[in-house]
N, C-alpha and C positions, 0 to 999 in steps of 0.2 A: 619666380621660379620655382624656390625651392619649395614654398606650401603646395604648388600644383605638384611637385615631385611625393612629396610627402603624403599629398591627397590619393595620389596614382598608387602609393605603396599601401596604404590601409586600405584602400580599396581591392588592391590585390591579393591583400593577405585574407579579406574577408572572403572574397569569391575561392580562393583557397581554402580555406574552411569548409565552405560551402560543399565544395566538389568533393574533400574527405571524407563528409558529415556524410553526402548522397552516396558514396561508393562505401562508405561501411555499412551502411542502411541496407543498399543490394545486396551486399555479401551474406548479411545474418538474414534477410528475407531469402536468397537462393538457400542457405543452410536450412533454414525451418521450410522452405517448400520440398528439398530431398528428404528432411526427417518425414514431413508429410505424406510421401510419394506413394502411391499405389502401386505397388509395382507387379500386382498381379492382375491388372488390364495393360501393363504394359509389353510391347511386341518383344520377341526375341532381337529383330533386327535394331530397332532403336534401344535396345538394352544395351547390345554390343557397340553398336556406334558412341554411345553416353560412354560405356566403358573405356574403351581404348581412348578416346578424349581425354578422359582424365587422368587414366594411366599415363599418356604422353606426358601430359601436363605434372605426372609426377604428385598428382595427388589420390593418394594409393585409398585412404580410407574412405572417400567418395565415390571412386570408382570400386571400392568392392560389395555393395547389393546391387550393381548394373551388371558387373562380371559374373557375381553368383547366377544371376536368372539368366542371362545370356549362356553361362557355362551348362546350367539344367537344360536350356534349350537344347544346346549339341551344337554350339561354336566352339570349334578349335581352338581360335586365335583368343578367346574371352576363357577359354581352360587352361591355356598355355599362362597367361598374364596371372591370370586367380592362382594356378600353381605356384608361379613366381614368389605372387605376395604372401601367401600361406609357406614356404619352403623358406625364403628369407626373412620374415617376418619385416614387410615395410610398411610403413606408415605405423597405426598403432597396434596393426596386428600382429598378436603374439604368434611368435614363430611355431612351425608347426611342420618339420618334415615329412610325416604320415601323410597327412591332409594334402600337403602340397605336390607331395610325390603322386597322389592319385590322382589328383589334374592334370599333371606332366603326362604323367602316363596315359589317360583318356587322349590327352590331347596329341600323344606321338603313338596311338593305335592307331593301326592302317585300316585305309589310307590317311599319310599323312604327310608332311613335309618334312623332307633331309632337317630343316632347320630346328623342329617341334622334335624330332626324334634325339638328334646330336644333345637339345639341351637336355631331355628327359634322362637321356643316358648319363649325361656327365652329371647331372646329380644323383641319380642313385649310384654312382662310383662312391659318394662319399658315404655310403650306408653300410653298414657291419654286415657280414652272414648272417647273424644271428635272426636280424631283423625285414631280411629279403622276401621270407615267406609271408610276411605282414605286409609287406609292400605289395608282393603278386596277388594277393588274397583281394586288398583294398583295391589296387588296379582295375582287377575282373570286375571287382563289384559296379566301381563307378562308370566304367566301360558298356558295360551290360548295360546300365540306366541311362547314361547320357552319351554312350560314345556313337558313331556316323550310323545313321537309320533306326536310330534306337529311340533319339527323339525326331526333333523338327527338322533336322539338318541332315543331310545326306553326301557325303563328299566322293571323290572318286580321283583319281590320276589323270591329267589329261595334257595330250602336246597341243600347246597353241598354233595354230595355222601357222608354217614357215618356223616352225623351232625342231629341235633337236631334245630339246629339254622338258621333262615332264613337269607339271605344276599340279598343286593343290587346286582342285574345283568344288566347290561345294553349293550345295541347293537347299535353299530356305523352302520348308512349303509352309505355307502360312494359313494352310487351313488345318495346319496339326493342333490337335484340343492339347493345351499343356495343364495337366493337373500333377500336384507335388505328390511325391510318394507316401503313404502311410508312415513311411520309414525311411528314412533319408539312408543312402549307402553310408556317411558316415558313423552314424548311429552304431551301426553291427559290427563297425571297427575301430570304434573310439578306443578300446581298452586296450587297442594293441598299439597306440602312439608309443611313439619314442623322442628323445634328444637326439642331437647331431654334436 
């Protein structure tokens, strides 16, 4: 009986080792595939969903490129998440309050949800008066390029049937042809970056 148990244990150990090796291989392949991902052909909807999934899993570094793309397509929830990553310095991303506020402010630009507006306002309260003008200019530049109606997503406030509460509803125009601006909104305002 002891020999059978010992045989079973060694078989179990081998099976566990193989499972660990297989899982590690999948993780390495996933990271490699992510690094090789051609984001230029990915739809905004797909980028938004993948970014949301990774953000919720607290894999901020993997979520960043997906959220960046979805934000540039105009998805407000992606803009808000991306703003949080930059504003707080989540994952390996270097903290960048101005860039974070630019995305949070774009997500909070009208029409928007009260939660996004409140999140932006509470973050903005941490900024000194001397930096407010830089924040205002940067938010305006981002909203012009990536705000509601400027890109593939157009949002509006609407009341669901049978409700008195308005909710943010956004439509995605899949026929929108996204082209990256020659100069990003960030490059124009990078020199006014500041620390909190």
